[in-house]
C-alpha positions in Angstrom: 38.1 -131.6 -46.6 35.9 -131.0 -43.7 35.5 -127.3 -42.7 35.8 -126.4 -39.0 32.5 -125.7 -37.3 31.8 -121.9 -36.9 32.5 -120.4 -33.5 29.5 -119.4 -31.6 29.1 -115.6 -31.6 29.9 -113.9 -28.3 26.8 -113.0 -26.5 26.0 -109.2 -26.8 25.0 -107.5 -23.6 21.9 -105.6 -24.1 21.7 -102.2 -22.3 18.4 -101.3 -21.0 16.9 -98.7 -23.2 17.3 -95.2 -22.0 14.1 -93.5 -21.3 13.0 -90.9 -23.8 14.5 -87.6 -22.7 13.3 -84.7 -24.6 15.9 -82.6 -26.1 16.8 -79.2 -24.6 15.2 -77.5 -27.5 12.0 -79.4 -27.1 11.9 -79.3 -23.3 9.3 -76.8 -22.1 10.9 -73.8 -20.5 10.0 -73.2 -16.9 9.5 -69.4 -16.3 10.6 -68.0 -13.0 7.7 -66.7 -10.9 7.3 -63.0 -11.5 8.3 -61.0 -8.5 5.5 -59.7 -6.4 4.7 -56.1 -7.2 4.0 -53.8 -4.3 0.4 -52.9 -4.0 -0.2 -49.5 -5.5 -0.3 -46.9 -2.9 -3.5 -45.1 -2.7 -3.1 -41.5 -4.0 -2.8 -39.0 -1.2 -5.8 -36.7 -1.2 -4.9 -33.4 -2.9 -4.3 -30.7 -0.4 -6.4 -27.7 -0.7 -4.5 -24.5 -1.4 -4.7 -22.2 1.6 -7.0 -19.4 1.1 -5.4 -16.2 -0.1 -4.6 -13.8 2.7 -6.9 -10.8 2.8 -3.9 -8.5 2.6 -2.6 -10.2 -0.6 -5.9 -11.0 -2.3 -7.6 -7.7 -1.4 -11.0 -9.3 -1.9 -13.8 -9.9 0.5 -13.2 -6.8 2.5 -14.3 -3.3 1.7 -11.5 -0.9 1.0 -10.9 1.6 3.8 -11.8 5.1 2.8 -8.9 7.5 2.3 -8.4 9.6 5.4 -7.6 13.2 5.3 -3.9 12.7 6.0 -2.8 10.5 3.2 0.6 9.5 4.5 3.9 11.5 4.4 4.4 11.5 0.6 6.5 14.4 -0.6 3.8 15.0 -3.3 1.2 15.8 -0.7 0.6 19.3 0.7 2.0 20.0 4.1 0.0 22.2 6.5 2.2 24.3 8.9 0.6 26.1 11.7 2.1 29.4 12.6 0.8 29.1 16.2 -1.4 26.9 18.3 -5.1 27.0 17.5 -4.6 28.2 13.9 -7.1 25.7 12.5 -4.7 23.8 10.4 -6.0 20.4 11.6 -9.6 21.4 10.5 -8.3 22.2 7.1 -6.5 18.9 6.8 -9.7 17.1 7.7 -11.6 19.0 4.9 -9.0 19.3 2.2 -6.5 16.4 2.9 -2.8 16.6 3.1 -0.3 16.2 6.0 -0.7 18.0 9.3 2.9 18.9 10.2 2.1 20.9 13.3 4.2 23.9 14.2 7.4 22.8 12.3 8.8 22.9 8.8 8.9 19.7 6.8 12.1 18.1 5.7 11.9 17.2 1.9 15.3 15.4 2.2 13.5 12.8 4.4 10.6 12.4 2.0 8.2 14.9 3.6 6.1 17.3 1.6 8.0 20.2 0.0 4.8 22.1 -0.9 3.5 23.8 2.2 0.6 26.1 3.3 1.1 28.4 6.3 -2.0 28.7 8.5 -2.8 31.3 11.1 -5.7 33.2 12.6 -6.7 36.8 11.8 -6.2 38.0 15.4 -3.3 40.3 16.1 -1.3 37.5 17.7 -2.0 35.2 14.8 -1.0 37.7 12.2 2.2 38.4 14.1 3.1 34.7 14.2 2.4 34.4 10.5 4.7 37.4 9.8 7.5 35.8 11.9 7.2 32.5 10.1 7.4 34.2 6.7 10.5 36.1 7.9 12.1 32.8 9.0 11.3 31.3 5.6 12.8 34.3 3.8 15.9 34.3 5.9 16.7 30.7 5.1 16.0 29.4 8.6 13.7 26.7 7.1 14.9 23.5 5.3 15.9 24.0 1.6 13.5 23.1 -1.2 10.3 24.3 0.4 7.6 25.8 -1.9 5.1 28.0 -0.2 1.8 27.7 -2.0 -0.2 30.2 0.1 -0.9 31.7 3.5 -4.3 30.8 4.9 -5.9 33.1 7.4 -8.9 31.7 9.3 -11.3 34.2 10.9 -10.8 34.3 14.7 -14.3 35.5 15.3 -17.5 36.2 13.3 -18.0 39.6 11.7 -15.7 42.1 10.0 -12.1 42.7 10.9 -10.9 45.9 12.4 -9.1 48.3 10.1 -5.8 47.7 12.0 -5.9 44.0 11.3 -6.8 44.5 7.6 -3.7 46.7 7.2 -1.5 43.9 8.6 -3.1 41.5 6.1 -2.3 43.9 3.2 1.4 43.7 4.3 1.3 39.9 4.2 -0.3 40.0 0.7 2.7 42.0 -0.5 5.1 39.0 0.3 2.9 36.0 -0.1 -0.3 34.7 -1.6 -3.0 35.0 1.1 -6.4 33.2 1.3 -8.9 34.1 3.9 -11.4 31.6 5.3 -14.5 33.0 7.1 -15.7 32.0 10.5 -17.2 28.5 10.5 -19.3 27.8 13.6 -19.3 24.0 13.2 -15.5 23.9 13.7 -15.9 25.5 17.1 -18.0 22.6 18.3 -15.9 20.0 16.5 -18.5 19.2 13.8 -18.3 19.1 10.0 -19.7 22.1 8.2 -23.0 21.5 6.5 -22.4 24.2 4.0 -18.9 24.6 2.5 -17.9 28.3 1.9 -16.7 29.2 -1.5 -13.3 30.2 -0.1 -12.7 26.5 0.8 -13.6 25.5 -2.8 -11.0 28.0 -4.1 -8.4 26.7 -1.7 -9.1 23.1 -2.6 -8.3 23.9 -6.2 -5.0 25.5 -5.2 -3.8 22.5 -3.1 -5.4 19.8 -5.2 -7.4 18.4 -2.3 -10.7 16.5 -2.3 -13.2 18.8 -0.7 -15.4 17.2 1.9 -18.8 18.7 2.7 -22.3 17.5 3.6 -24.2 20.3 2.0 -24.3 22.6 -1.0 -21.5 25.1 -1.7 -22.5 28.6 -0.5 
């Protein structure tokens, strides 16, 4: 029996070969361009520290010498004149302290509480000193004052008359009295070239720094 002839195979459409596409794993990664970095700023020049003020540093300027009146500290000695022309200002220039003029200091306001009463050895000067001591005794001065001494400056060269010496003895009975001899340089406004020993003794009492250009006589 004759077999039927085989049917011709249907033609197969051939698709064009796809181009080789590398897989995602094999594909080279494209890196995004790095963002531009700002150019580094040039460092600002360091500012020089301002020079220290002379008042704060305290260097470069010589210290001013301490003047006779060293402020109004209550630890200083206050010089009280019993009358005008007593010579208290001259003593302040030589021994230091505070020139209070013809008034009592007020310790409650920070003024010196230790005082020295100054007068001349003339009759009027001794009378003014006696009146000031009476006011101090009667409580007419501020509270808390400490009288260190009464200083009597010679009103003229030479010895004192007997009547004036008697008045000084009365003052010695109520207060400590220091006498200072006649110093001609003070009459002309100059500094004494020779410091009398009475000023040396007085400087030890008030704790001052004695000023003098010559030897102690």
